[in-house]
C-alpha positions as CSV (number, residue, x, y, z in Angstrom):
1,M,85.5,91.4,72.7
2,R,82.0,91.2,73.9
3,G,79.8,94.6,73.1
4,R,80.6,97.4,71.0
5,S,83.8,99.5,71.7
6,R,83.7,103.0,72.6
7,H,87.2,103.7,72.6
8,T,90.8,102.7,71.1
9,F,94.1,102.2,72.6
10,Y,97.7,101.3,72.0
11,E,99.4,99.7,75.0
12,F,103.2,99.9,75.2
13,F,105.6,98.0,77.6
14,A,102.3,95.8,77.6
15,G,103.8,92.9,79.8
16,G,100.9,90.5,80.5
17,G,98.4,93.0,79.4
18,M,97.2,94.3,82.6
19,A,96.3,97.6,81.4
20,R,93.9,95.9,78.9
21,L,92.4,93.9,81.0
22,G,91.7,97.0,83.5
23,L,90.5,99.3,80.6
24,G,88.0,96.3,80.1
25,P,86.0,94.7,77.0
26,R,84.6,98.0,75.6
27,W,88.0,99.2,74.8
28,A,89.6,98.1,71.5
29,C,93.3,97.7,71.2
30,L,94.9,98.8,67.9
31,F,98.5,98.1,68.9
32,A,100.3,96.4,71.7
33,N,104.3,96.0,72.1
34,D,106.7,94.4,74.6
35,L,110.3,93.4,74.3
36,D,110.2,90.4,76.7
37,P,109.6,87.1,74.7
38,K,108.0,85.4,77.7
39,K,105.6,88.3,78.5
40,A,105.0,88.3,75.0
41,A,103.8,84.4,75.0
42,V,101.7,85.5,78.0
43,Y,99.9,88.3,76.1
44,R,99.2,86.4,73.1
45,L,98.2,83.4,75.3
46,N,95.5,85.7,77.1
47,F,94.4,88.1,74.1
48,G,95.7,86.6,70.7
49,G,98.4,88.1,68.8
50,E,96.9,89.8,65.9
51,D,97.6,93.2,67.5
52,F,100.6,92.5,69.2
53,H,104.2,93.2,68.0
54,Q,107.3,91.8,69.8
55,G,110.3,94.0,69.7
56,D,112.3,97.1,71.0
57,V,110.0,100.1,71.2
58,W,113.1,101.8,69.6
59,D,112.4,99.8,66.5
60,V,108.8,100.5,66.2
61,Q,107.6,103.1,63.6
62,A,104.6,105.4,63.6
63,D,103.4,103.8,60.2
64,Q,103.1,100.5,62.1
65,L,100.5,101.9,64.6
66,P,97.1,101.7,62.7
67,G,94.6,104.3,63.0
68,T,94.3,107.2,65.4
69,A,93.9,105.9,69.0
70,D,92.0,107.6,71.7
71,L,94.6,106.7,74.3
72,A,98.2,105.6,74.3
73,W,99.3,103.6,77.7
74,A,102.9,103.3,78.4
75,S,104.0,101.5,81.4
76,F,107.9,101.9,80.7
77,P,110.4,100.0,82.8
78,C,111.0,101.0,86.2
79,Q,114.5,99.5,87.2
80,D,116.4,102.8,86.9
81,L,113.7,104.7,88.9
82,S,113.0,102.2,91.5
83,L,114.5,102.7,94.9
84,A,115.3,99.1,94.8
85,G,117.3,100.0,91.8
86,R,120.4,101.8,90.8
87,R,118.6,104.9,90.3
88,E,120.1,105.7,87.0
89,G,116.8,107.7,85.9
90,L,115.8,108.2,82.4
91,G,119.4,107.9,81.6
92,G,119.6,104.3,82.4
93,E,119.3,101.5,79.5
94,R,115.7,100.2,80.7
95,S,113.9,103.4,81.9
96,G,115.2,105.3,79.3
97,T,113.2,103.6,76.9
98,F,110.7,106.1,77.8
99,Y,112.3,108.2,74.9
100,G,111.4,105.5,72.4
101,F,107.9,105.6,73.3
102,W,108.1,109.5,73.1
103,R,109.6,109.8,69.8
104,L,106.3,107.6,68.5
105,M,103.9,110.3,70.2
106,E,105.8,113.2,68.5
107,D,105.9,111.6,65.1
108,L,102.1,110.8,65.4
109,R,101.8,114.3,66.4
110,A,103.4,115.3,63.1
111,E,101.0,113.3,61.3
112,G,97.9,114.4,62.7
113,R,97.4,111.2,64.4
114,C,98.1,112.0,67.9
115,P,96.4,110.1,70.7
116,R,93.7,112.3,72.8
117,V,94.9,111.0,76.0
118,V,98.5,109.6,77.1
119,V,98.9,107.7,80.5
120,L,102.5,107.3,81.7
121,E,102.8,104.8,84.6
122,N,106.1,103.8,86.6
123,V,107.0,103.4,90.4
124,S,106.8,106.7,92.6
125,G,110.3,106.7,92.6
126,V,110.4,109.1,89.4
127,L,109.0,111.8,91.6
128,T,112.5,111.9,93.4
129,S,115.1,110.2,90.9
130,N,118.1,112.2,89.9
131,G,117.0,114.8,92.4
132,G,113.8,115.6,90.7
133,H,115.4,115.7,87.2
134,D,113.4,112.8,85.7
135,F,109.9,114.0,87.1
136,R,111.0,117.4,85.2
137,E,112.4,115.8,82.4
138,I,108.9,114.0,81.6
139,V,106.8,117.1,82.5
140,S,109.1,118.9,79.9
141,C,108.5,116.6,77.4
142,L,104.7,116.8,77.8
143,H,104.9,120.7,78.0
144,D,106.9,121.3,75.1
145,A,104.6,119.1,72.7
146,G,101.6,121.1,74.2
147,W,99.8,118.7,76.1
148,T,98.0,119.5,79.5
149,Y,99.3,117.3,82.1
150,G,99.1,116.0,85.8
151,A,99.6,113.0,87.7
152,L,98.0,110.7,90.5
153,E,99.9,108.8,93.1
154,L,97.6,105.8,93.5
155,D,98.5,102.7,95.8
156,A,96.6,99.3,94.7
157,A,95.9,99.1,98.5
158,R,92.5,101.0,98.2
159,F,91.3,98.4,95.6
160,L,93.4,95.1,96.5
161,P,95.0,93.4,99.4
162,Q,98.5,94.4,98.1
163,S,100.5,97.6,98.9
164,R,101.5,98.8,95.7
165,P,101.9,102.6,95.2
166,R,102.4,103.9,91.7
167,L,102.3,107.2,89.6
168,F,100.2,107.6,87.0
169,F,100.8,110.8,84.5
170,V,97.5,111.7,82.8
171,A,97.8,113.9,79.8
172,V,95.2,115.4,77.3
173,R,95.7,117.3,74.1
174,G,93.9,120.6,74.7
175,S,92.8,122.2,77.9
176,A,91.3,120.2,80.7
177,P,87.5,120.3,81.2
178,A,86.7,122.5,84.7
179,D,85.1,119.9,86.1
180,L,87.9,117.3,85.8
181,G,90.8,119.3,86.9
182,V,92.2,122.9,87.9
183,G,95.4,124.8,86.9
184,G,98.5,124.0,88.4
185,D,99.5,127.8,89.1
186,L,97.3,127.4,92.2
187,L,99.0,127.3,95.2
188,D,99.4,123.7,96.6
189,R,96.9,124.8,99.6
190,D,94.2,126.2,97.2
191,A,94.3,122.7,95.0
192,P,91.1,121.1,95.6
193,P,91.4,117.9,97.6
194,A,91.5,114.6,95.3
195,F,92.4,111.2,95.6
196,G,95.9,110.8,94.3
197,R,96.9,114.1,95.0
198,T,99.5,113.1,97.7
199,S,102.2,115.1,99.5
200,A,104.8,113.7,97.3
201,V,103.2,114.7,94.3
202,A,102.4,118.2,95.3
203,A,106.4,118.5,96.5
204,A,107.5,117.5,93.1
205,V,105.2,119.9,91.3
206,K,106.5,122.8,93.7
207,R,110.0,122.2,92.6
208,L,109.1,122.4,88.8
209,P,110.2,125.7,87.0
210,K,107.1,128.6,86.6
211,N,106.8,127.3,82.8
212,L,106.4,123.8,83.5
213,R,103.8,124.6,86.5
214,A,101.8,126.2,84.0
215,G,100.7,123.2,82.0
216,W,99.9,121.1,84.8
217,V,96.4,120.6,85.9
218,W,95.4,119.2,89.6
219,W,92.8,116.3,88.6
220,R,89.5,116.2,90.2
221,T,89.2,112.7,91.3
222,P,86.9,110.9,93.6
223,E,87.4,108.6,96.1
224,P,87.0,104.8,95.4
225,P,84.8,102.7,97.3
226,A,86.2,101.0,100.2
227,R,88.2,97.9,99.5
228,N,86.4,94.7,100.9
229,T,89.1,92.3,100.5
230,A,92.1,91.2,102.7
231,L,95.2,89.2,102.2
232,I,93.3,85.9,103.6
233,D,90.6,86.3,101.3
234,V,92.9,85.5,98.0
235,L,94.6,82.4,99.6
236,D,93.9,79.0,98.5
237,D,92.6,76.4,100.8
238,D,94.6,73.8,99.6
239,V,98.5,74.4,99.0
240,P,101.0,71.6,97.8
241,D,103.1,70.4,100.7
242,S,106.4,71.5,98.8
243,L,105.5,75.2,99.0
244,W,105.4,74.7,102.8
245,H,108.7,75.5,104.8
246,A,110.1,72.9,106.8
247,K,109.5,73.4,111.0
248,K,113.3,74.5,111.0
249,D,113.2,76.8,108.1
250,T,110.3,78.6,109.8
251,R,112.1,78.9,113.0
252,R,115.3,80.2,111.1
253,L,112.9,82.9,109.7
254,I,111.6,83.8,112.7
255,S,115.0,83.7,114.6
256,L,115.6,86.9,111.8
257,M,113.0,89.1,113.1
258,A,113.6,92.3,115.0
259,P,111.8,92.5,118.2
260,L,108.9,94.5,116.7
261,H,108.4,92.2,114.1
262,R,108.6,89.0,116.6
263,E,105.9,90.9,119.0
264,R,103.5,91.3,115.9
265,L,104.0,87.4,115.1
266,E,103.5,86.3,118.5
267,A,100.2,88.4,118.8
268,A,99.2,86.7,116.0
269,R,99.9,83.3,117.0
270,A,98.1,84.4,120.2
271,A,94.8,85.4,118.8
272,G,93.3,81.8,118.7
273,E,92.0,82.3,115.4
274,R,93.5,82.1,112.0
275,R,95.9,84.8,110.9
276,V,97.9,85.6,108.0
277,G,101.0,87.9,107.6
278,A,103.0,88.8,104.6
279,A,106.9,89.0,105.0
280,F,110.2,89.7,103.2
281,R,113.6,89.3,104.1
282,R,115.5,92.6,104.2
283,M,119.2,94.0,104.5
284,R,119.3,96.5,107.4
285,V,122.0,98.6,108.9
286,E,122.2,97.9,112.7
287,N,125.2,99.5,114.7
288,G,126.9,100.0,111.6
289,E,126.7,96.4,110.2
290,R,124.3,94.9,107.5
291,V,122.2,92.2,109.0
292,Q,119.5,90.1,107.3
293,R,116.1,90.6,108.9
294,V,112.4,89.2,108.2
295,E,109.8,91.8,108.4
296,A,106.0,90.8,108.6
297,R,102.9,92.6,108.4
298,F,99.3,91.6,109.9
299,D,97.4,94.3,108.6
300,G,95.4,92.3,105.9
301,L,98.1,93.6,103.1
302,A,100.6,91.8,101.2
303,G,103.7,93.8,100.5
304,C,104.4,95.1,97.1
305,L,104.9,91.8,94.6
306,R,108.3,92.0,93.0
307,T,109.9,90.3,90.1
308,P,112.4,87.5,90.9
309,A,115.1,89.7,89.4
310,G,113.8,92.7,91.2
311,G,116.7,92.6,94.1
312,S,114.6,91.4,96.9
313,S,113.9,87.9,98.2
314,R,110.5,86.5,97.3
315,Q,107.6,87.3,99.4
316,F,106.2,84.6,101.8
317,L,103.5,84.2,104.3
318,F,103.5,83.5,108.3
319,V,100.0,81.3,108.7
320,C,99.4,81.3,112.3
321,D,96.4,79.0,113.3
322,D,95.4,77.3,116.7
323,G,98.7,78.4,118.4
324,D,101.0,77.2,115.6
325,I,103.1,79.0,113.2
326,R,103.8,77.7,109.5
327,S,105.4,79.5,107.0
328,R,105.2,79.3,103.3
329,V,105.6,81.3,99.8
330,L,102.8,82.5,97.4
331,T,101.5,80.3,94.7
332,P,101.5,82.3,91.3
333,R,97.6,82.0,91.4
334,E,97.6,84.0,94.8
335,T,100.1,86.7,93.0
336,A,97.6,87.0,90.1
337,R,94.6,87.4,92.6
338,L,96.9,90.5,94.2
339,M,97.1,91.9,90.8
340,G,93.1,91.8,90.4
341,L,93.4,89.2,87.6
342,P,90.7,86.9,87.2
343,D,91.1,83.2,87.8
344,D,90.9,82.3,84.0
345,Y,93.9,84.3,83.3
346,A,96.6,82.2,81.9
347,L,99.5,82.1,83.9
348,P,102.9,80.6,82.4
349,D,104.2,77.4,83.8
350,G,106.5,77.8,86.8
351,A,106.6,80.0,89.8
352,T,109.2,82.3,88.7
353,A,107.8,83.0,85.1
354,A,104.7,83.5,86.7
355,L,106.1,86.1,89.2
356,S,107.8,87.7,86.3
357,V,104.9,88.7,84.8
358,T,102.4,89.4,87.8
359,G,105.3,91.3,90.0
360,D,106.2,93.4,87.1
361,G,102.6,94.4,86.3
362,L,99.5,96.6,86.7
363,A,96.9,96.3,89.2
364,A,94.1,95.9,87.0
365,P,91.3,97.5,89.3
366,V,93.1,100.5,89.6
367,V,93.3,100.9,85.7
368,R,89.8,100.5,85.7
369,W,89.0,103.1,88.2
370,L,91.1,105.5,86.4
371,A,89.6,104.7,83.2
372,A,86.1,105.2,84.4
373,T,86.8,108.4,86.7
374,L,89.5,110.3,84.3
375,I,90.5,109.0,81.1
376,E,86.7,108.1,80.0
377,P,85.4,111.4,81.0
378,L,88.3,113.4,79.5
379,L,87.7,111.5,76.2
380,A,84.0,112.4,76.3
381,E,84.8,116.0,76.6
382,A,87.7,116.6,74.7
383,P,86.8,117.5,71.0
384,A,88.4,115.1,68.4
385,E,90.3,117.9,66.7
386,A,92.2,118.3,69.8
387,A,94.4,115.4,69.1
388,A,95.6,117.1,65.9
């Protein structure tokens, strides 16, 4: 790690280490954990294995966590909370591992070693899963342990050419500094406007019981700089022939498009310059029947990357150039760039393995922005004894 580290952190459900990348070189990792052996291998490949522990979070004990970290980051599994999943919520086997993480935070609190800030990251579906019960349950855990807490809904599209909304709970020991947040007992119309305070978050907070709203804070966060990249900017110029679809397969994909999406594609083809659109296969209900459709966007953004096991087909591209329409899948490196990973970030061999890492990860620039605008200022103002 270059330079002197100002802050320390634990990274749970670490995946390929994208929270670590986003926090940056002036943060020192004391402990990282993930259950998946393939993701663990990628983590070690990029960061070494000295501070990494592979295994179930339920098997991790507090005495395995060294020192007292400034931050605990937990991107707990989303499969049971996602709109694309079964929506079993925190009672599901995967997303329920949140409780395994929270047990460790409680054990550290009992020892006087609790981190000063905790960040919980997951899909935006946590706002509504189980009729709002899962959101309320997470807030209850934070409230009962004496944290001050709030949440931001951040879309990676503000930083990268990928639509990827995610919810970030940010909690601090002690009270929130006035310049960083205001109390949640304010009516929604009186809360200050801030990047990340979406209507979906506001609606979820309104449904909380009064005692849970008492610990809520609306974080004051600035607008990020305007994004200056588009999907076409992260694509490789030279792509193996094996990734391009045969002409008959491209025609088949076009035949599956509804009129609106066919019009978008034709407009891109007729533009007379190179245009690129991201597309997915979807199952839609039309006239009471389930039909497969191809849906494309030409707004400069990719759709949200998913894992191969995420319940959706792999995202692909329509490339329109000189009146011709071709189609192909994204390369592993292109998916890494869509997550804000540098080109020297080591990916596993094979597209499926690589997409399992990138499609299930964090957009690193979002983490960096959150660290710079909220986490690091909170640590600068929060007294160390607040962690006791």
